[in-house]
C-alpha positions as CSV (number, residue, x, y, z in Angstrom):
1,X,-18.6,-40.6,-16.5
2,X,-17.9,-43.8,-15.7
3,X,-18.8,-47.1,-17.7
4,X,-21.4,-48.0,-15.8
5,X,-23.0,-44.8,-16.7
6,X,-23.4,-45.2,-19.8
7,X,-25.8,-47.5,-21.7
8,X,-23.5,-49.7,-23.1
9,X,-26.1,-52.8,-23.2
10,X,-28.1,-51.0,-25.5
11,X,-25.6,-49.0,-27.6
12,X,-24.0,-52.8,-28.3
13,X,-27.1,-54.2,-29.2
14,X,-28.5,-51.2,-31.3
15,X,-24.9,-50.9,-33.3
16,X,-24.6,-54.9,-33.8
17,X,-28.4,-54.8,-35.4
18,X,-27.2,-51.7,-37.8
19,X,-23.8,-53.6,-38.5
20,X,-26.0,-56.4,-39.9
21,X,-28.3,-54.1,-41.9
22,X,-31.1,-54.9,-39.9
23,X,-31.3,-51.1,-38.4
24,X,-30.7,-48.5,-41.0
25,X,-28.4,-45.8,-40.2
26,X,-30.8,-42.3,-40.0
27,X,-32.7,-44.1,-37.5
28,X,-32.3,-42.0,-34.3
29,X,-31.3,-44.8,-32.2
30,X,-28.5,-45.7,-34.2
31,X,-27.4,-42.7,-34.8
32,X,-27.5,-41.8,-31.0
33,X,-26.0,-45.0,-30.3
34,X,-22.8,-44.5,-32.6
35,X,-22.3,-40.8,-31.9
36,X,-22.4,-41.7,-28.0
37,X,-20.0,-44.5,-28.7
38,X,-17.7,-42.4,-30.5
39,X,-17.6,-39.7,-27.5
40,X,-17.2,-42.2,-24.9
41,X,-14.1,-43.6,-26.6
42,X,-12.9,-39.7,-27.2
43,X,-13.2,-38.9,-23.9
44,X,-11.5,-42.2,-22.8
45,X,-14.0,-43.8,-21.0
46,X,-14.3,-46.7,-23.0
47,X,-11.7,-48.5,-25.1
48,X,-11.8,-50.9,-27.8
49,X,-9.5,-53.2,-26.1
50,X,-8.6,-53.6,-22.5
51,X,-6.2,-55.7,-20.1
52,X,-8.0,-59.0,-18.2
53,X,-5.8,-60.6,-16.4
54,X,-2.8,-61.8,-18.2
55,X,-4.6,-61.6,-21.3
56,X,-6.5,-58.6,-23.3
57,X,-10.2,-58.8,-24.3
58,X,-11.4,-56.7,-27.3
59,X,-14.7,-55.1,-27.7
60,X,-15.7,-55.8,-31.1
61,X,-18.8,-53.8,-31.0
62,X,-17.0,-50.7,-30.8
63,X,-15.1,-51.6,-33.8
64,X,-18.7,-51.8,-35.2
65,X,-19.0,-48.6,-34.1
66,X,-16.2,-46.6,-35.8
67,X,-17.2,-48.7,-38.9
68,X,-20.4,-47.2,-38.8
69,X,-19.5,-43.7,-37.9
70,X,-17.4,-43.5,-41.2
71,X,-20.2,-44.5,-43.2
72,X,-22.5,-42.3,-41.3
73,X,-20.1,-38.9,-42.4
74,X,-19.5,-36.8,-45.0
75,X,-15.8,-35.2,-45.7
76,X,-15.9,-31.7,-44.6
77,X,-13.0,-28.7,-44.6
78,X,-11.4,-28.3,-41.5
79,X,-9.1,-25.4,-40.9
80,X,-6.4,-25.1,-38.0
81,X,-4.2,-22.3,-38.1
82,X,-2.3,-22.5,-41.5
83,X,-3.3,-26.1,-42.1
84,X,-6.3,-27.2,-44.1
85,X,-7.9,-30.6,-44.0
86,X,-10.6,-32.3,-45.9
87,X,-12.1,-35.6,-43.8
88,X,-15.0,-37.3,-42.4
89,X,-13.2,-37.3,-38.6
90,X,-12.5,-34.0,-36.8
91,X,-9.3,-34.1,-35.0
92,X,-9.6,-34.2,-31.1
93,X,-10.1,-30.7,-29.7
94,X,-9.3,-29.6,-25.9
95,X,-5.7,-30.7,-25.7
96,X,-4.6,-28.4,-23.2
97,X,-7.4,-29.3,-20.6
98,X,-6.6,-32.8,-21.5
99,X,-2.4,-31.9,-20.6
100,X,-1.0,-33.3,-23.9
101,X,1.2,-31.8,-26.0
102,X,0.6,-32.1,-30.0
103,X,3.5,-30.4,-32.2
104,X,2.4,-29.2,-35.6
105,X,1.6,-30.7,-37.8
106,X,0.7,-34.1,-35.7
107,X,-2.8,-35.0,-35.7
108,X,-5.2,-37.2,-33.0
109,X,-8.3,-38.1,-34.6
110,X,-11.4,-37.5,-32.7
111,X,-12.3,-41.1,-31.2
112,X,-9.0,-41.6,-30.1
113,X,-7.6,-41.0,-26.3
114,X,-4.5,-39.3,-25.1
115,X,-3.7,-39.8,-21.2
116,X,-2.2,-37.0,-19.2
117,X,1.6,-36.4,-20.3
118,X,1.6,-37.9,-23.8
119,X,3.7,-36.1,-26.5
120,X,2.3,-36.0,-30.2
121,X,5.4,-35.1,-32.5
122,X,4.3,-34.6,-36.3
123,X,3.2,-37.9,-36.2
124,X,-0.3,-39.6,-36.3
125,X,-2.9,-41.2,-34.2
126,X,-5.8,-43.1,-35.7
127,X,-9.7,-43.1,-34.4
128,X,-10.1,-45.9,-31.7
129,X,-6.4,-45.8,-30.5
130,X,-5.5,-44.7,-26.9
131,X,-1.7,-43.7,-25.8
132,X,-1.1,-44.1,-22.2
133,X,0.0,-41.5,-19.7
134,X,3.7,-40.2,-20.4
135,X,4.1,-41.9,-23.7
136,X,6.1,-40.2,-26.5
137,X,5.2,-40.5,-30.3
138,X,7.8,-39.3,-32.1
139,X,8.2,-37.9,-35.7
140,X,6.2,-39.7,-38.4
141,X,5.5,-42.5,-36.1
142,X,1.7,-44.0,-36.9
143,X,-0.5,-45.2,-34.5
144,X,-3.3,-47.2,-36.1
145,X,-6.7,-47.7,-35.4
146,X,-7.5,-49.0,-32.2
147,X,-4.1,-50.0,-31.2
148,X,-3.6,-49.9,-27.9
149,X,-0.1,-48.1,-26.4
150,X,0.7,-47.9,-22.8
151,X,2.2,-45.8,-20.2
152,X,5.7,-44.3,-20.5
153,X,6.4,-45.8,-24.0
154,X,8.6,-44.5,-26.5
155,X,7.5,-44.9,-30.3
156,X,10.7,-43.7,-31.9
157,X,10.6,-41.8,-35.2
158,X,9.1,-43.7,-38.0
159,X,7.8,-46.4,-36.1
160,X,4.5,-48.2,-37.6
161,X,2.1,-49.6,-35.5
162,X,-1.0,-51.2,-37.6
163,X,-4.5,-50.3,-36.9
164,X,-7.5,-53.0,-37.4
165,X,-11.4,-52.1,-37.8
166,X,-12.5,-55.5,-39.3
167,X,-13.3,-57.9,-38.8
168,X,-14.7,-56.9,-35.3
169,X,-13.1,-58.7,-32.2
170,X,-9.9,-58.7,-34.2
171,X,-7.5,-57.7,-31.8
172,X,-5.4,-54.5,-32.6
173,X,-1.8,-54.3,-32.1
174,X,-1.2,-54.0,-28.1
175,X,2.5,-52.3,-27.0
176,X,2.4,-52.1,-23.0
177,X,3.5,-50.0,-20.4
178,X,7.5,-48.9,-20.3
179,X,8.2,-50.5,-24.0
180,X,10.6,-48.9,-26.1
181,X,9.9,-49.2,-30.2
182,X,13.2,-48.2,-32.7
183,X,13.5,-46.2,-35.4
184,X,11.5,-47.2,-38.4
185,X,10.0,-50.6,-36.5
186,X,6.8,-51.8,-37.8
187,X,3.9,-54.1,-35.4
188,X,1.0,-54.9,-37.0
189,X,-1.8,-57.8,-37.1
190,X,-2.6,-58.0,-33.9
191,X,1.0,-58.6,-32.2
192,X,1.0,-58.0,-28.6
193,X,4.4,-56.2,-27.2
194,X,4.6,-56.9,-23.5
195,X,5.6,-54.6,-20.7
196,X,9.3,-53.3,-20.8
197,X,10.3,-54.8,-24.3
198,X,12.6,-53.4,-26.6
199,X,12.8,-53.8,-30.1
200,X,15.4,-52.6,-32.1
201,X,15.5,-50.0,-35.1
202,X,13.9,-51.6,-38.5
203,X,12.3,-54.7,-36.6
204,X,9.2,-56.1,-38.6
205,X,6.3,-57.8,-36.6
206,X,3.5,-59.6,-38.0
207,X,1.2,-62.3,-36.7
208,X,3.5,-64.8,-39.2
209,X,6.9,-63.1,-38.2
210,X,9.0,-65.9,-36.6
211,X,10.5,-64.5,-33.1
212,X,13.3,-66.5,-32.3
213,X,14.6,-66.6,-28.7
214,X,18.8,-66.9,-29.4
215,X,19.8,-66.3,-25.6
216,X,20.0,-70.1,-25.0
217,X,21.8,-73.2,-26.2
218,X,18.8,-74.2,-28.7
219,X,16.7,-71.3,-30.6
220,X,13.1,-71.4,-28.8
221,X,10.4,-69.8,-31.5
222,X,7.3,-68.0,-31.1
223,X,5.0,-66.0,-33.3
224,X,2.8,-62.5,-32.1
225,X,3.9,-61.7,-28.8
226,X,7.4,-60.3,-27.5
227,X,7.8,-61.4,-23.9
228,X,8.4,-59.0,-21.1
229,X,11.8,-57.0,-20.9
230,X,13.1,-59.0,-24.1
231,X,15.4,-57.1,-26.1
232,X,14.8,-57.7,-30.0
233,X,16.4,-56.6,-33.1
234,X,15.7,-57.5,-36.9
235,X,17.1,-61.1,-38.4
236,X,16.9,-63.6,-40.8
237,X,16.1,-67.5,-40.8
238,X,16.7,-69.7,-43.8
239,X,14.0,-70.9,-46.0
240,X,13.4,-73.2,-48.6
241,X,11.8,-71.8,-51.8
242,X,11.5,-73.6,-55.9
243,X,14.4,-71.1,-56.5
244,X,16.7,-72.5,-53.3
245,X,17.3,-71.2,-49.9
246,X,16.9,-67.7,-48.8
247,X,17.0,-66.0,-46.0
248,X,13.4,-64.7,-44.5
249,X,13.1,-62.2,-42.4
250,X,12.6,-62.8,-38.5
251,X,13.2,-61.0,-34.8
252,X,15.7,-62.3,-32.5
253,X,15.7,-61.6,-28.9
254,X,19.3,-61.4,-28.0
255,X,18.6,-60.7,-24.3
256,X,16.5,-58.8,-21.7
257,X,16.6,-55.6,-20.2
258,X,17.8,-55.0,-16.8
259,X,15.5,-53.2,-14.4
260,X,18.2,-51.0,-12.9
261,X,18.8,-49.5,-16.7
262,X,16.4,-47.3,-19.0
263,X,14.9,-48.6,-22.2
264,X,17.6,-47.1,-24.4
265,X,20.7,-47.8,-22.1
266,X,19.2,-51.4,-22.3
267,X,18.8,-52.1,-25.5
268,X,22.9,-50.3,-26.8
269,X,24.2,-52.8,-23.9
270,X,22.5,-55.6,-25.1
271,X,23.9,-54.8,-28.5
272,X,27.5,-54.5,-27.4
273,X,27.3,-57.5,-25.2
274,X,26.2,-59.8,-28.5
275,X,28.5,-57.6,-31.1
276,X,25.5,-56.2,-32.8
277,X,26.1,-52.8,-34.1
278,X,23.0,-50.3,-33.4
């Protein structure tokens, strides 16, 4: 189905009223709106956030739908081969037909969407998240609720992509097409990693983390967004505290990925050029 074939306006108003306590969860209309929205998320026909020009728009009513879905359900036992789970949310089904690979004991929850060619190693994709075509979610990486991961992205081992459900309308973490996120890196609190960017191992990005471009004669500081094709490594910046001055964590932009090289080669090359060990 296409978005225009869903009763989106009706679902949105019904879910908003239930969220505000104006309608009861056991009303058939509320149940139908929530279940319909979740099925559309699971099928990839709707998404919590989507690009709008050079920006992204967040559909807070779908975050509300997910929150109501949790409240409407009770935990039950789920058996998958030798594995047993006890949870409110089932796992995704029909993975072969979707053209994706999920390696045991990797889990993608119902209400997430994996585009064709996605590989999920023993990792975790939470409800409301979307993972683009050809992306690798490597071992013990986590993709949090509502996070938007682009096409041909590599989330290396142990990467932590944060999730968000409340308050509704909060922007989720966004990692755009062709980005590379190094091992044990953490991206949370609605940070946007733009197309083709490369995050080195151990980079931590929160909404308040200083992102310092050190490629010019003077440092340039931003927060919350990594530029296209930027190569980023962990760093520290001096900060004064009552007990003295100490190094606070930050992220350093040390170069740009070259379009003629793949992501990993570009990262290693940038590290070598700036005298930084991998």
